One Martini backbone bead per residue (centre of mass of N, CA, C, O) as a GRO file, in nm:
protein
  140
    1UNK     BB    1   5.421  11.421 -19.652
    2UNK     BB    2   5.397  11.068 -19.670
    3UNK     BB    3   5.135  10.890 -19.801
    4UNK     BB    4   4.948  10.643 -19.822
    5UNK     BB    5   4.705  10.490 -19.999
    6UNK     BB    6   4.546  10.398 -19.757
    7UNK     BB    7   4.516  10.675 -19.616
    8UNK     BB    8   4.368  10.816 -19.851
    9UNK     BB    9   4.136  10.618 -19.866
   10UNK     BB   10   4.029  10.656 -19.587
   11UNK     BB   11   3.955  10.952 -19.603
   12UNK     BB   12   3.775  10.921 -19.855
   13UNK     BB   13   3.576  10.729 -19.730
   14UNK     BB   14   3.489  10.907 -19.485
   15UNK     BB   15   3.376  11.131 -19.653
   16UNK     BB   16   3.157  10.958 -19.798
   17UNK     BB   17   3.036  10.898 -19.491
   18UNK     BB   18   3.023  11.198 -19.342
   19UNK     BB   19   3.299  11.282 -19.260
   20UNK     BB   20   3.535  11.446 -19.068
   21UNK     BB   21   3.887  11.520 -19.150
   22UNK     BB   22   4.205  11.470 -18.987
   23UNK     BB   23   4.554  11.550 -19.049
   24UNK     BB   24   4.845  11.494 -18.894
   25UNK     BB   25   5.146  11.660 -18.957
   26UNK     BB   26   5.338  11.480 -18.787
   27UNK     BB   27   5.213  11.158 -18.754
   28UNK     BB   28   4.955  11.091 -18.972
   29UNK     BB   29   4.707  11.092 -18.835
   30UNK     BB   30   4.350  10.998 -18.809
   31UNK     BB   31   4.067  11.216 -18.765
   32UNK     BB   32   3.715  11.168 -18.674
   33UNK     BB   33   3.374  11.284 -18.753
   34UNK     BB   34   3.059  11.355 -18.765
   35UNK     BB   35   2.915  11.603 -18.937
   36UNK     BB   36   2.617  11.506 -18.865
   37UNK     BB   37   2.388  11.539 -18.578
   38UNK     BB   38   2.135  11.372 -18.379
   39UNK     BB   39   2.054  11.490 -18.064
   40UNK     BB   40   1.957  11.469 -17.771
   41UNK     BB   41   1.948  11.672 -17.506
   42UNK     BB   42   2.086  11.423 -17.302
   43UNK     BB   43   2.295  11.355 -17.514
   44UNK     BB   44   2.600  11.240 -17.581
   45UNK     BB   45   2.872  11.290 -17.755
   46UNK     BB   46   3.054  11.039 -17.925
   47UNK     BB   47   3.287  11.261 -18.039
   48UNK     BB   48   3.403  11.457 -17.815
   49UNK     BB   49   3.699  11.333 -17.784
   50UNK     BB   50   3.793  11.389 -18.072
   51UNK     BB   51   3.724  11.692 -18.082
   52UNK     BB   52   3.920  11.768 -17.843
   53UNK     BB   53   4.181  11.666 -17.971
   54UNK     BB   54   4.171  11.861 -18.213
   55UNK     BB   55   4.138  12.138 -18.063
   56UNK     BB   56   4.411  12.117 -17.893
   57UNK     BB   57   4.564  12.060 -18.205
   58UNK     BB   58   4.477  12.227 -18.470
   59UNK     BB   59   4.750  12.338 -18.611
   60UNK     BB   60   4.831  12.008 -18.666
   61UNK     BB   61   4.584  12.015 -18.873
   62UNK     BB   62   4.422  11.878 -19.154
   63UNK     BB   63   4.140  11.962 -19.324
   64UNK     BB   64   3.902  11.751 -19.472
   65UNK     BB   65   3.690  11.782 -19.733
   66UNK     BB   66   3.425  11.754 -19.892
   67UNK     BB   67   3.265  11.757 -20.159
   68UNK     BB   68   3.087  11.942 -20.345
   69UNK     BB   69   2.832  11.934 -20.556
   70UNK     BB   70   2.985  12.019 -20.804
   71UNK     BB   71   3.216  11.825 -20.792
   72UNK     BB   72   3.037  11.564 -20.781
   73UNK     BB   73   2.915  11.613 -21.062
   74UNK     BB   74   3.185  11.583 -21.221
   75UNK     BB   75   3.224  11.294 -21.147
   76UNK     BB   76   2.975  11.189 -21.297
   77UNK     BB   77   3.049  11.290 -21.564
   78UNK     BB   78   3.323  11.128 -21.594
   79UNK     BB   79   3.195  10.845 -21.574
   80UNK     BB   80   3.030  10.846 -21.832
   81UNK     BB   81   3.305  10.812 -22.012
   82UNK     BB   82   3.326  10.490 -21.905
   83UNK     BB   83   3.073  10.415 -22.045
   84UNK     BB   84   2.985  10.171 -22.296
   85UNK     BB   85   2.690  10.203 -22.269
   86UNK     BB   86   2.483  10.386 -22.449
   87UNK     BB   87   2.217  10.357 -22.285
   88UNK     BB   88   2.325  10.441 -22.012
   89UNK     BB   89   2.471  10.698 -22.078
   90UNK     BB   90   2.205  10.845 -22.160
   91UNK     BB   91   2.058  10.808 -21.894
   92UNK     BB   92   2.277  10.958 -21.718
   93UNK     BB   93   2.246  11.229 -21.867
   94UNK     BB   94   1.953  11.263 -21.811
   95UNK     BB   95   1.966  11.258 -21.507
   96UNK     BB   96   2.153  11.527 -21.484
   97UNK     BB   97   1.903  11.704 -21.642
   98UNK     BB   98   1.734  11.660 -21.404
   99UNK     BB   99   1.570  11.638 -21.142
  100UNK     BB  100   1.761  11.506 -20.910
  101UNK     BB  101   2.052  11.395 -21.018
  102UNK     BB  102   2.168  11.218 -20.777
  103UNK     BB  103   1.936  11.026 -20.743
  104UNK     BB  104   1.924  10.921 -21.040
  105UNK     BB  105   2.209  10.827 -21.079
  106UNK     BB  106   2.224  10.634 -20.839
  107UNK     BB  107   2.001  10.439 -20.934
  108UNK     BB  108   2.129  10.347 -21.203
  109UNK     BB  109   2.407  10.252 -21.095
  110UNK     BB  110   2.292  10.057 -20.856
  111UNK     BB  111   2.108   9.882 -21.078
  112UNK     BB  112   2.382   9.804 -21.207
  113UNK     BB  113   2.569   9.537 -21.236
  114UNK     BB  114   2.819   9.652 -21.418
  115UNK     BB  115   2.849   9.965 -21.268
  116UNK     BB  116   2.850   9.973 -20.966
  117UNK     BB  117   3.151   9.915 -20.889
  118UNK     BB  118   3.298  10.114 -21.079
  119UNK     BB  119   3.169  10.363 -20.936
  120UNK     BB  120   3.292  10.332 -20.664
  121UNK     BB  121   3.587  10.328 -20.758
  122UNK     BB  122   3.587  10.602 -20.904
  123UNK     BB  123   3.496  10.776 -20.666
  124UNK     BB  124   3.728  10.708 -20.476
  125UNK     BB  125   3.958  10.796 -20.669
  126UNK     BB  126   3.857  11.102 -20.686
  127UNK     BB  127   3.880  11.139 -20.373
  128UNK     BB  128   4.178  11.097 -20.345
  129UNK     BB  129   4.263  11.336 -20.531
  130UNK     BB  130   4.123  11.547 -20.348
  131UNK     BB  131   4.282  11.490 -20.087
  132UNK     BB  132   4.570  11.551 -20.207
  133UNK     BB  133   4.513  11.844 -20.278
  134UNK     BB  134   4.457  11.947 -19.995
  135UNK     BB  135   4.723  11.864 -19.864
  136UNK     BB  136   4.907  12.013 -20.051
  137UNK     BB  137   4.781  12.301 -20.000
  138UNK     BB  138   4.844  12.299 -19.681
  139UNK     BB  139   5.177  12.247 -19.718
  140UNK     BB  140   5.255  12.542 -19.838
   0.00000   0.00000   0.00000
């Protein structure tokens, strides 16, 4: 199955937004729903129709999982190699070595005018590669 760059980016973006994604092996359609939900007792699941569609044809879907924390940590480490500013690079290294590394890293990058967008682009690019690897492994 040949997926377009746009399809891979869509799946990667959805995973980054906390969605579970499923790629249909036959038609290449993408199905998704929120990974975690807090519903009230009487509240209907707004994703139930999508979940039912996937469940009814589960064998024809490839489930795309988000990166685990170890993999996401590696992406942050790789991004540090892209940072030209020695000062920010050291701050990011320190952030990853302290308590709450994800929170500290995110704060530093998102408050940096110069590196905020490059971080988002890099993270999406790495997630696209992650999605491609999952799909390739599932198609074997």
